[in-house]
C-alpha positions as CSV (number, residue, x, y, z in Angstrom):
1,M,-16.2,-133.4,154.8
2,R,-17.3,-132.6,151.2
3,I,-15.5,-129.6,150.0
4,A,-16.1,-127.9,146.7
5,C,-12.8,-126.2,145.7
6,V,-13.4,-123.4,143.1
7,C,-10.9,-122.2,140.5
8,G,-11.5,-119.9,137.6
9,A,-8.4,-118.1,136.4
10,R,-4.7,-118.8,136.2
11,P,-3.7,-117.4,139.7
12,N,-6.5,-119.7,141.2
13,F,-4.9,-122.8,139.8
14,V,-1.6,-122.0,141.4
15,K,-3.3,-121.5,144.8
16,L,-5.7,-124.3,144.7
17,A,-3.0,-126.8,143.8
18,A,-1.4,-126.4,147.2
19,V,-4.7,-126.7,149.1
20,V,-5.7,-129.9,147.1
21,E,-2.3,-131.4,147.6
22,A,-2.5,-130.9,151.3
23,M,-6.0,-132.5,151.5
24,R,-5.0,-135.7,149.7
25,P,-3.5,-137.6,152.6
26,H,-6.6,-137.3,154.8
27,R,-9.5,-139.4,154.1
28,E,-11.8,-137.3,156.3
29,L,-11.3,-134.5,153.7
30,R,-13.1,-135.1,150.2
31,P,-12.3,-132.3,148.0
32,F,-13.8,-132.1,144.5
33,V,-12.6,-129.3,142.0
34,V,-15.0,-127.0,140.0
35,H,-13.4,-125.0,137.2
36,T,-15.6,-122.2,136.2
37,G,-13.9,-121.6,133.0
38,Q,-13.3,-117.8,133.6
39,H,-9.9,-118.5,132.2
40,Y,-11.1,-119.5,128.8
41,D,-7.9,-120.5,127.0
42,E,-8.3,-124.2,127.1
43,R,-4.7,-124.9,125.9
44,L,-3.2,-122.9,128.7
45,S,-5.7,-124.1,131.4
46,A,-4.9,-127.7,130.5
47,A,-1.2,-126.9,130.7
48,M,-1.5,-125.4,134.1
49,F,-3.4,-128.4,135.5
50,E,-0.7,-130.7,134.1
51,D,2.3,-128.5,135.4
52,L,0.7,-128.4,138.8
53,A,-0.4,-131.9,139.1
54,L,-4.0,-130.8,139.8
55,P,-6.6,-133.4,139.4
56,R,-8.9,-132.9,136.4
57,P,-11.9,-130.9,137.3
58,D,-14.9,-132.8,138.6
59,F,-17.0,-130.0,137.0
60,H,-16.2,-127.6,134.2
61,L,-18.7,-124.6,134.0
62,E,-17.2,-123.3,130.6
63,V,-18.3,-119.7,131.5
64,G,-15.8,-117.9,129.2
65,S,-15.3,-114.2,128.9
66,G,-17.6,-111.3,129.3
67,S,-18.2,-108.1,131.3
68,H,-17.8,-108.4,135.1
69,A,-21.7,-108.4,135.5
70,M,-22.2,-111.0,132.8
71,Q,-19.3,-113.2,134.1
72,T,-20.4,-113.0,137.7
73,A,-23.9,-113.8,136.9
74,E,-23.1,-116.8,134.5
75,V,-20.9,-118.4,137.1
76,M,-23.7,-118.1,139.7
77,Q,-26.2,-119.7,137.3
78,R,-23.9,-122.6,136.5
79,F,-22.5,-123.1,140.0
80,E,-25.7,-123.2,141.8
81,P,-27.0,-126.6,140.3
82,V,-23.6,-128.1,141.3
83,V,-24.0,-127.1,144.8
84,L,-27.6,-128.3,145.0
85,E,-26.6,-131.7,143.5
86,E,-23.4,-132.2,145.5
87,R,-24.4,-130.5,148.8
88,P,-21.0,-129.9,150.0
89,D,-20.2,-129.1,153.6
90,L,-17.9,-126.3,152.6
91,V,-17.1,-124.1,149.4
92,L,-13.6,-123.0,149.3
93,V,-12.6,-120.1,147.1
94,V,-9.3,-118.5,146.4
95,G,-8.0,-115.1,145.5
96,D,-10.0,-112.2,144.1
97,V,-11.4,-113.0,140.7
98,N,-15.1,-112.9,139.6
99,S,-15.5,-116.7,140.1
100,T,-14.4,-116.1,143.8
101,V,-17.2,-113.6,144.6
102,A,-19.8,-115.4,142.4
103,C,-19.4,-118.9,144.1
104,S,-19.2,-117.3,147.5
105,L,-22.5,-115.6,146.9
106,V,-24.2,-118.9,145.7
107,A,-22.9,-120.8,148.7
108,A,-23.9,-118.0,151.3
109,K,-27.4,-117.8,149.8
110,L,-27.9,-121.6,150.1
111,G,-26.6,-121.6,153.5
112,I,-23.3,-123.4,152.6
113,A,-20.2,-122.5,154.7
114,V,-17.6,-120.4,152.7
115,A,-13.9,-120.5,153.2
116,H,-11.7,-117.7,151.5
117,V,-8.1,-118.5,151.0
118,E,-6.1,-115.4,150.8
119,A,-8.6,-113.4,152.9
120,G,-8.0,-109.8,154.3
121,L,-5.9,-108.3,151.6
122,R,-6.8,-104.7,150.9
123,S,-5.5,-102.2,148.4
124,F,-8.0,-99.6,149.7
125,D,-8.7,-98.7,145.9
126,R,-12.2,-99.4,145.2
127,S,-11.6,-98.6,141.5
128,M,-10.1,-102.1,141.2
129,P,-12.7,-104.8,140.5
130,E,-10.6,-107.2,142.5
131,E,-10.9,-105.0,145.6
132,L,-14.6,-105.2,145.5
133,N,-14.5,-109.0,145.0
134,R,-12.1,-109.3,148.0
135,V,-14.3,-107.2,150.3
136,V,-17.6,-108.9,149.4
137,T,-16.1,-112.4,149.5
138,D,-14.7,-111.8,153.1
139,A,-18.0,-110.4,154.2
140,L,-19.7,-113.7,153.1
141,S,-17.0,-116.1,154.4
142,D,-17.2,-118.1,157.5
143,L,-13.5,-119.3,157.5
144,L,-11.0,-116.6,156.5
145,F,-7.4,-118.0,155.7
146,V,-5.0,-115.1,155.9
147,S,-1.7,-114.9,153.9
148,E,0.2,-112.2,155.6
149,P,-0.2,-110.0,158.8
150,S,-1.9,-107.1,157.1
151,G,-4.8,-109.4,156.3
152,M,-5.3,-110.0,160.1
153,A,-5.3,-106.3,160.8
154,N,-7.7,-105.5,158.0
155,L,-10.3,-108.2,159.0
156,R,-10.2,-107.2,162.7
157,R,-10.6,-103.6,161.7
158,E,-13.6,-104.6,159.8
159,G,-15.1,-106.3,162.8
160,V,-14.6,-110.0,161.9
161,G,-14.6,-112.3,165.0
162,E,-11.3,-113.9,165.9
163,E,-13.0,-117.4,165.7
164,H,-13.2,-116.9,162.0
165,I,-9.7,-115.9,161.2
166,F,-6.9,-118.2,160.6
167,F,-3.4,-116.9,159.7
168,V,-2.0,-119.8,157.7
169,G,0.5,-118.2,155.2
170,N,0.7,-118.1,151.6
171,V,-0.4,-121.1,149.4
172,M,0.9,-119.6,146.2
173,I,4.4,-119.9,147.8
174,D,3.7,-123.5,148.7
175,T,3.3,-124.1,144.9
176,L,6.3,-122.1,144.0
177,L,8.7,-123.9,146.5
178,R,7.4,-127.3,145.4
179,H,8.1,-126.7,141.7
180,V,11.1,-124.3,141.6
181,V,13.7,-127.1,141.2
182,R,11.5,-128.7,138.5
183,A,11.2,-125.5,136.5
184,R,14.9,-125.5,136.0
185,S,14.4,-128.3,133.4
186,S,12.3,-125.8,131.3
187,D,14.1,-124.7,128.0
188,V,12.3,-121.5,127.6
189,L,15.5,-119.5,128.1
190,E,17.3,-121.4,125.4
191,R,14.3,-121.0,123.1
192,L,14.4,-117.3,123.6
193,G,18.2,-117.0,123.3
194,L,18.5,-115.7,126.9
195,R,21.0,-116.3,129.8
196,P,20.0,-116.1,133.5
197,G,20.2,-112.6,134.9
198,E,20.1,-110.8,131.6
199,H,16.5,-110.1,131.1
200,A,13.5,-108.3,132.6
201,V,10.2,-110.0,132.9
202,V,7.1,-107.8,132.4
203,T,3.4,-108.8,133.1
204,L,0.5,-106.3,132.7
205,H,-3.1,-106.8,132.8
206,R,-4.9,-104.2,135.1
207,P,-7.5,-102.2,133.4
208,G,-5.7,-99.0,134.7
209,N,-2.7,-99.8,132.7
210,V,-4.0,-101.4,129.6
211,D,-7.5,-100.2,128.9
212,A,-6.8,-96.4,128.6
213,P,-5.3,-95.4,125.3
214,G,-3.4,-92.6,126.8
215,R,-1.9,-94.8,129.5
216,L,-1.0,-97.4,126.9
217,V,1.2,-95.0,125.0
218,A,3.1,-94.3,128.3
219,V,3.5,-98.0,128.8
220,V,4.8,-98.6,125.5
221,D,7.3,-95.7,125.9
222,L,8.4,-97.3,129.0
223,L,8.9,-100.8,127.5
224,E,10.9,-99.3,124.6
225,S,13.1,-97.5,127.1
226,L,13.5,-100.7,129.2
227,A,14.4,-102.7,126.1
228,A,17.3,-100.3,125.4
229,R,18.7,-101.4,128.8
230,L,18.3,-105.2,128.8
231,A,16.2,-107.8,127.1
232,V,12.6,-107.8,127.9
233,V,10.3,-110.8,128.1
234,F,6.6,-109.9,128.1
235,P,4.0,-112.8,128.3
236,M,1.1,-110.9,127.1
237,H,-2.4,-111.2,128.9
238,P,-5.1,-111.4,126.1
239,R,-6.5,-108.1,127.2
240,A,-3.2,-106.3,127.0
241,R,-2.5,-107.8,123.6
242,A,-6.0,-106.8,122.2
243,Q,-5.8,-103.3,123.5
244,L,-2.3,-102.7,122.2
245,A,-3.4,-104.0,118.7
246,A,-6.5,-101.9,118.7
247,A,-4.6,-98.7,119.6
248,G,-2.1,-99.5,116.8
249,L,0.8,-99.7,119.3
250,L,1.7,-103.4,119.1
251,A,4.0,-102.9,116.1
252,R,6.2,-100.7,118.2
253,L,7.1,-103.6,120.5
254,E,7.2,-106.6,118.1
255,H,10.8,-106.2,117.2
256,R,12.1,-104.8,120.5
257,L,10.7,-107.3,123.1
258,H,10.1,-110.9,123.4
259,L,6.4,-110.8,123.1
260,L,4.9,-114.1,124.2
261,E,1.6,-115.8,124.7
262,P,0.6,-116.5,128.3
263,Q,3.1,-119.1,129.7
264,G,2.6,-122.4,131.4
265,Y,3.5,-122.3,135.0
266,L,7.0,-124.1,134.8
267,D,8.1,-121.9,131.9
268,F,6.9,-118.8,133.5
269,L,8.5,-119.8,136.8
270,R,11.9,-120.3,135.0
271,L,11.6,-116.9,133.3
272,L,10.8,-115.3,136.6
273,S,13.4,-117.0,138.8
274,T,16.2,-116.0,136.4
275,A,15.1,-112.5,135.7
276,R,17.4,-109.5,136.7
277,I,14.2,-107.5,137.6
278,V,10.5,-107.8,137.3
279,L,7.8,-105.2,136.3
280,T,4.3,-106.1,137.0
281,D,0.8,-105.0,138.1
282,S,0.1,-108.5,139.3
283,G,-0.3,-109.3,143.0
284,G,0.8,-112.9,142.7
285,V,4.0,-111.8,140.8
286,Q,4.9,-109.5,143.6
287,E,4.7,-112.4,146.0
288,E,6.6,-114.9,143.8
289,A,9.4,-112.3,143.1
290,T,9.7,-111.6,146.8
291,V,10.3,-115.3,147.7
292,L,12.7,-115.7,144.8
293,R,14.5,-112.5,145.8
294,I,14.1,-110.9,142.5
295,P,13.7,-107.1,142.6
296,C,10.2,-106.1,141.7
297,L,8.8,-102.8,140.5
298,T,5.0,-102.7,140.9
299,L,3.5,-100.5,138.1
300,R,0.6,-99.3,140.4
301,E,0.0,-96.6,143.1
302,N,-0.8,-99.3,145.7
303,T,-0.6,-102.9,146.7
304,E,-2.8,-105.2,148.7
305,R,0.4,-107.2,149.6
306,P,2.3,-104.7,151.7
307,A,4.4,-107.8,153.1
308,T,6.4,-107.8,149.8
309,V,7.3,-104.1,150.3
310,V,8.3,-104.7,153.9
311,A,10.5,-107.5,152.9
312,G,12.4,-105.2,150.7
313,W,12.1,-106.9,147.3
314,N,9.1,-104.9,145.9
315,R,8.7,-101.2,145.2
316,I,5.6,-99.5,144.4
317,V,6.5,-97.0,141.6
318,G,3.3,-96.0,139.8
319,T,3.3,-95.8,136.0
320,D,5.2,-92.5,135.2
321,P,7.9,-93.7,132.8
322,D,10.5,-91.3,134.1
323,R,10.0,-92.4,137.6
324,V,9.9,-96.2,136.7
325,L,13.1,-95.9,134.6
326,A,14.9,-94.1,137.5
327,E,14.1,-97.0,139.6
328,V,15.2,-99.5,136.9
329,D,18.6,-97.7,136.8
330,T,18.9,-97.9,140.5
331,L,18.3,-101.6,140.6
332,L,20.7,-102.2,137.7
333,A,23.4,-100.2,139.3
334,G,23.9,-102.3,142.4
335,P,22.7,-105.2,144.6
336,V,19.3,-105.0,146.3
337,H,19.5,-105.7,150.0
338,G,16.1,-107.3,150.7
339,G,15.2,-109.4,153.7
340,A,13.8,-112.7,154.4
341,A,10.4,-113.9,153.2
342,P,7.3,-112.9,155.2
343,E,6.1,-114.9,158.1
344,K,4.7,-118.4,157.3
345,W,5.7,-118.1,153.6
346,D,7.4,-121.5,154.0
347,G,5.7,-123.9,151.9
348,R,3.2,-125.3,154.6
349,A,0.2,-122.9,154.3
350,G,-1.8,-125.7,152.5
351,E,-0.9,-128.1,155.4
352,R,-2.2,-125.5,157.9
353,I,-5.4,-125.1,156.0
354,A,-6.1,-128.9,156.0
355,R,-5.2,-129.0,159.8
356,V,-7.9,-126.4,160.5
357,L,-10.5,-128.2,158.5
358,L,-9.6,-131.6,160.2
359,Q,-9.9,-130.0,163.7
360,L,-13.2,-128.3,163.0
361,G,-14.7,-131.2,161.0
362,P,-18.2,-130.8,159.4
363,E,-19.9,-129.9,162.8
364,G,-17.3,-127.3,163.7
365,V,-17.7,-125.7,160.2
366,R,-21.4,-125.5,160.6
367,R,-21.1,-124.0,164.1
368,L,-19.1,-121.1,162.4
369,R,-22.0,-120.5,160.0
370,K,-23.7,-117.1,160.7
371,R,-26.8,-118.0,158.7
372,P,-29.2,-121.0,158.7
373,E,-29.0,-123.8,156.2
374,V,-31.5,-123.5,153.4
375,V,-30.0,-125.9,150.8
376,A,-32.6,-128.6,151.2
377,A,-35.5,-126.2,150.7
378,A,-33.8,-124.8,147.6
379,A,-33.2,-128.1,146.1
380,G,-36.8,-129.1,146.8
381,A,-37.9,-125.9,144.9
382,R,-36.1,-126.8,141.7
């Protein structure tokens, strides 16, 4: 079975690493990696591939940045010739970025089966571009690999047939568990002059937090107050850095926080696993903190990953500085009594995906298709 495995942005690399690793022992599965280039920092992209032992991409589309419409359209234009040339039996996409929905659209229109890893997650907030990407990708997908119980319930509510849904667990956690010991060799704490358990990690990139000038002022107020309580490490998303600089707010933080460039996987895992608390608007960081048993405050009004809240390690606190700081003080005052990791977050999700694909085979995948194959006709029309 020829499988086009698509990645485009940092979280995709982490998830795809577990899936590709699980496929390697099986000669019946022939994956090839397509990097769309949505994450356009080549230095960080190369570091992530090296850290995660991902094979070098077989195809690099080099799409780069742009508006949502421009980026999605460019991925589609550059991915279609790859599909027509390679004729995979399956296009496997992960997560909820623009590359995910763009490649799903291309495959579906060409009659190629689509598998979505991390299917069914819902924040129920249509103002989030990622939510729209999730909904559309799931509607197009033939194999829906679900990471937590809420995903099963959401897909059933939306009318997806049981034969298309597979509860496999969380591939991001596969990668974390595989590399957490190795990450201890990172010297990032020493370079920053930090000791384990004495710092907070902050990640922010959602438009609702970093694109509105009024909200940015509140975020900076919050970070300054947080830095008065403990050391703060802030690996900055390019969008967050650009918006803070444009608003003239970056200088307020430069001498109070450890402002870093985006980190490689092992360095970031070392920072996260040794943190006292985490403040984030990232879905993946919520999951990683939960498994690492690091108290997490999510700076949003919702989450598409409710299993992290149920486990007791994640609290949804919004963005009001007073509310967030009250939660910070509560966490710093005493131990957090969280529970075990969610069901099937055990490091074997990638294996379960590979097992499903082996059991189905190319014919089984084709039987799950809801649309006729048209790739031959499309190729002939080029």
